[in-house]
N, C-alpha and C positions, 0 to 999 in steps of 0.2 A: 208492037208496043203494050205497054203496061194497062192503059186503059180499054186496049179492047180484051185483055185478057181477064179483070176484074169488073169491072163497069158493064153489066149486060142485063138488059130486060130481066126483071123478075128477081133479081141478085140484090145481095144484102147491101153491097157496097154504088153507092149513086153520085160520089163528088167526092174525087180524087184532088188534092191542092199540095204544090210544091212550092214551098217558098224559101228566098234565099239563106235568109235569119231569123229568129223570134227568138224571145225570152225562154218560152216554156209553148210546147205545142200543145201540151197538157192545159194549160192555163187558158189560152186561145180556143179551144173545144168547149171546156166547162162554160166559156162565156158565151160562144152560139149557141150552148144546152140550155143556157138560162134566156136566151132569147128563142127559145124554141124550136131549133134546129130539131129536124127527123132524125133517125139513126141512119147510119151509111155513109157520114165523114169520115174522112182520111186527111190529115194533114201531116205533110213531110217537111222536116226543116235541113237545108243544107248544114246549118249552124245553129245552134242552140246556146244562150249564153247564161240562161237562169233556169235550167230544168231543175225537177225535183225527185229524187229518191225516197225511197221507203224510210220511215220515222224522221222526213225531214231535212234528210240529206241532199246538198248540191248536186250538181250533175250538168258540167258543161259540154260541148262537141264541136271540134275544130272543122270547119268547113271542109266538106268530104271524105272526112275518115270516118265518121259512123253511118249509120243509118238509123236515124233518129224519125221518130212517126206517133201521132197518136193516131185513134178511132173512134167512133163517137158509135154507141148502141144503145138501143131502150128495150131490155128484155122483160116486158110486162108482165110476160105469162109466170116469169119465174118468182117464187117466193124469196123473201130477202134474206131465209133463213139458208138457200144456197144460192146468194151473189157472190159465198167466197171462193167459189169454182169458176170464177171469171177470169181473173189473174191466172191461176194456174193453167185454164183452156189456153188462156194467152202463150204460156210457157211450151204447151203440147204443143202447137200450129208453128213457133217458133222453132223449136228443137228440130222440129219432124224436118220444116222447110231447111235450116241449114244443113242437117243430112242429105237430103233431096241434091240439094243445089252445088254442096261443094264434097259432100262423101266424106266429111268429117262427122266423128260418131260424137253429136253433143247431144249432151244429157242435163237432168236439173237437178237442183238442190232446192229443196222446199225453203220458201214455197214455191216460189217461180223465177229464181235465177239462173238462166242458161250458160251451161259449162262444156267448157272444153278441158277434159285431165280435170285438174284440179284449179283452173282459173276462169275468171267469171267473164263470159264473154257479154252479154247482154242482162240488163235487169227491167223489170215490168212492173209499174204502179198504176193502179185503177183509184179513182176517186169518182164518188158519186154528187150528183146535183140533178135537180131540176126533172126529176126520174129518166135522166140517164146516167148512163154509166161511162167515162172515159177512161182509157187504156193505154197508156204510153208506153213505147219501148225503146231504149236506146241500147244498140248492137255495135260492138266495135270491128269495125273492118280492116282498116289499117292503124297501123300502131305499134312500136317496135316498143320495148320492156320500158325506157327510159322515157317514154311519150305517154305512158297510159295513167289514168288516174291515181290508182292504187297499185300498191305491189301484187294483189292478188288476182289483178286482171288481166285478160290475155286478147289477141284477138285475133281476125280470120288470118292477119298477113304472118302472124309469129308460127301459124300453122301451113305456111306456103300458099293459101287461098286470100292473099291480099289482092288479086285480080278478079275476085269475085265482082260479079256484076250487081251494084246494088238494087236496080230497079227490077231484074231478074230474083233476087231474093226477096225483094220486098212483095214482088205478085205473087211468090208462093206461100208467103206467111200469109198474106190476105185470104189468097183460096182455103188454106186449111183451115184457118179462124173461122172463116163462113161455113167450113163443110162440119166444124165440131161443134159451132155455133146452134147450128139449123138443127143438128142433133138435141144438143142440150136443152134448148128451149122448147123443143117438142115433146120429147120425151120426158113425162111426171107431170109438168115441164121442171127443169132443174134437177133431175134425178141424174147424178155423173154414174151411177152404177149402169141403170137402165139403159143409157145414150152410149156405154161402153169408155167414156173419157175414163172414169175413174181407175180402171184395167189399164188404159194407155199411160195413162201419169204414173203411176207404179212401175210402169216396164222401164219408163225413160227415166225415172227418179234413181241418180245414184245415193241420194240421205238414205233411202232404206236400206237395212242391214246393217250401216254403220255405227261406231261410236259417234257418239255427239255430247257436244257442250251446247246448251241454248241458254242466250242470255233474254231473260222475259222481263215484260215490262214492270217497272217497280224497284229495280235493283235486283231482280231475284234470279237465278241460274238454274240449270236443273242439266243433271251429266247423266245419262246411261246409251241405251242402244235403239233407234229409229227401227221400229218394227213393221209398220203402216202408214197408210193414209186412210182416215175413215171415211163415211160417206156426208161429214162436211167439210169436207178437204183439210180438217186438221191432222197433226201430224202427232202418231201415236208412239211415247217414247217409253221404253221400260229401264226402270228406275232401280232393278231388282227387286224391288217391293210390289209394284203396283206398274199398270199401264196408265198412263198420265197422256191426254190430250193437250195439244199445243195449239191455240189460235194465234198466237202472236210472237213474234220471237225472232233473236236472228241466232242462225245455225253455223256452227264450226264445226266441219268434219274433223275427227280426232283419226290420225295415222294408227 
């Protein structure tokens, strides 16, 4: 059973709830955080009708087709300057769990999209409120090409893993998240180098080493080669003249 594996004495996860449908698991946990809920809550929805993606995009999931969940944590020991690593940490945990459960070679596109090949398998959104961070994840389990939300999306089904047990996958993601979260909040704290998180992220990130176009805030753009991720989790892009740090933007991998 999922609860037997992840809700243990002294562990991070204390409250795992599954609902048939909700508007947004992130919004539900943000509300609970504002009411003082402690860290360790997990909310899973079989269907989500008003989910949010990065930069205000909407995201919906059909019943049983996706693994849709949010986590509530309170990394009080971590300085605000290091908080950008939390969604990247979630990406590492998710990609690692997908690899372990399905055998598929999941990777990461900066900052935290989970890919299989060039297709987006999962998206991650972190939001802060009331001293808490809510991290939401939507991962496509089922879905043929004509049923996915955008042409760049993919699913486990498209890669022969549509029969993956969503509960098993969720358990692995939660366990991997807890392992990295413990390291990250205790080393430094928030030091992604000291806990090994940065090295593991770089190992899984398929953006690094590739030509990229980056759509930056304010309508600006940047073209170059992604060469690394720095200690703050920023993408470093060599535009031919300088190494430019990017802390927000949409990345397109150039073939």
